[in-house]
C-alpha positions as CSV (number, residue, x, y, z in Angstrom):
1,X,-57.8,5.3,22.5
2,X,-60.2,5.9,19.6
3,X,-63.9,5.5,19.0
4,X,-65.6,5.0,15.6
5,X,-68.9,5.1,13.8
6,X,-69.6,4.0,10.3
7,X,-72.8,4.7,8.3
8,X,-72.9,2.5,5.3
9,X,-75.1,2.6,2.2
10,X,-76.1,6.2,2.7
11,X,-78.1,7.3,-0.3
12,X,-76.0,10.3,-1.2
13,X,-73.0,10.8,-3.6
14,X,-69.7,11.1,-1.8
15,X,-69.1,14.3,-3.9
16,X,-71.9,16.1,-2.0
17,X,-70.5,14.7,1.4
18,X,-66.8,15.5,1.2
19,X,-66.9,19.3,1.5
20,X,-68.9,18.5,4.4
21,X,-66.4,16.2,6.0
22,X,-63.7,18.7,5.2
23,X,-65.3,21.3,7.4
24,X,-64.9,19.2,10.5
25,X,-61.9,17.3,10.2
26,X,-59.4,18.0,13.1
27,X,-61.9,20.1,15.1
28,X,-63.0,19.6,18.7
29,X,-66.3,17.7,19.1
30,X,-68.4,20.5,20.4
31,X,-67.1,22.6,17.6
32,X,-67.6,20.0,15.0
33,X,-71.3,19.5,16.0
34,X,-71.9,23.3,16.0
35,X,-70.5,23.6,12.5
36,X,-72.6,20.6,11.3
37,X,-75.7,22.0,12.8
38,X,-75.6,25.2,11.1
39,X,-74.4,23.9,7.6
40,X,-77.3,23.7,5.2
41,X,-77.9,20.5,3.3
42,X,-78.6,16.9,3.8
43,X,-75.0,15.9,3.9
44,X,-74.3,17.9,7.1
45,X,-77.2,16.1,8.8
46,X,-75.7,12.5,8.0
47,X,-72.4,13.5,9.1
48,X,-73.7,15.0,12.2
49,X,-75.4,11.8,12.9
50,X,-72.3,9.7,12.6
51,X,-70.3,12.1,14.7
52,X,-72.8,11.9,17.6
53,X,-72.9,8.1,17.2
54,X,-68.9,8.1,17.4
55,X,-69.2,10.5,20.6
56,X,-71.7,8.0,22.2
57,X,-69.3,5.1,21.4
58,X,-66.6,6.9,23.0
59,X,-68.5,7.8,26.2
60,X,-70.2,4.5,26.8
61,X,-67.9,1.9,25.4
62,X,-64.5,3.4,26.1
63,X,-65.1,5.7,29.1
64,X,-63.5,8.6,27.3
65,X,-64.0,12.2,28.4
66,X,-66.4,13.9,25.9
67,X,-64.7,17.3,26.5
68,X,-61.4,16.1,25.3
69,X,-62.6,14.4,22.1
70,X,-61.7,15.8,18.6
71,X,-62.3,14.4,15.1
72,X,-59.2,12.6,14.1
73,X,-60.3,11.1,11.0
74,X,-63.6,11.5,8.8
75,X,-64.2,10.2,5.5
76,X,-67.0,9.6,2.7
77,X,-66.1,6.9,0.4
78,X,-67.9,5.7,-2.5
79,X,-70.5,2.9,-1.9
80,X,-72.3,0.8,-4.5
81,X,-74.1,2.5,-7.5
82,X,-77.6,1.5,-8.4
83,X,-78.2,1.7,-12.2
84,X,-81.6,2.6,-13.3
85,X,-82.8,3.1,-16.8
86,X,-84.8,6.0,-18.4
87,X,-86.4,6.4,-21.9
88,X,-84.2,8.4,-24.1
89,X,-84.6,9.9,-27.6
90,X,-85.4,7.9,-30.5
91,X,-86.0,4.6,-28.7
92,X,-82.8,4.7,-26.8
93,X,-82.2,4.3,-23.0
94,X,-80.3,6.7,-20.8
95,X,-78.7,5.5,-17.7
96,X,-79.5,7.0,-14.1
97,X,-76.7,6.5,-11.7
98,X,-77.9,6.4,-8.0
99,X,-74.9,6.7,-6.1
100,X,-74.3,5.7,-2.3
101,X,-71.7,6.4,0.2
102,X,-69.9,5.0,3.2
103,X,-69.3,7.8,6.0
104,X,-66.9,7.1,9.0
105,X,-65.7,9.0,11.8
106,X,-62.9,8.5,14.3
107,X,-62.8,10.4,17.6
108,X,-59.7,10.4,19.7
109,X,-58.7,12.2,23.2
110,X,-56.4,15.0,23.3
């Protein structure tokens, strides 16, 4: 049995989210939530929200024991990139890339 949660189109670059996902991969649910709570930055808040959602799915939809759950899989993949333009030097245009991510968490029982 496994429980999943996915947050799509998160307005943050996956480069900023991947170090946070590496912190919690393979950890127990309680330990992962504690790590995310005390990790600074917006990326930790996003990943924490998805982990809590996966835990709620496990408890309510699959009747899994919350004390035995661990983070089996966590990822932050590249989502669509919005392209915006800004005035550059000598009449040119500079591109601004507003990146997004898809964050997913899979919890399993030990």
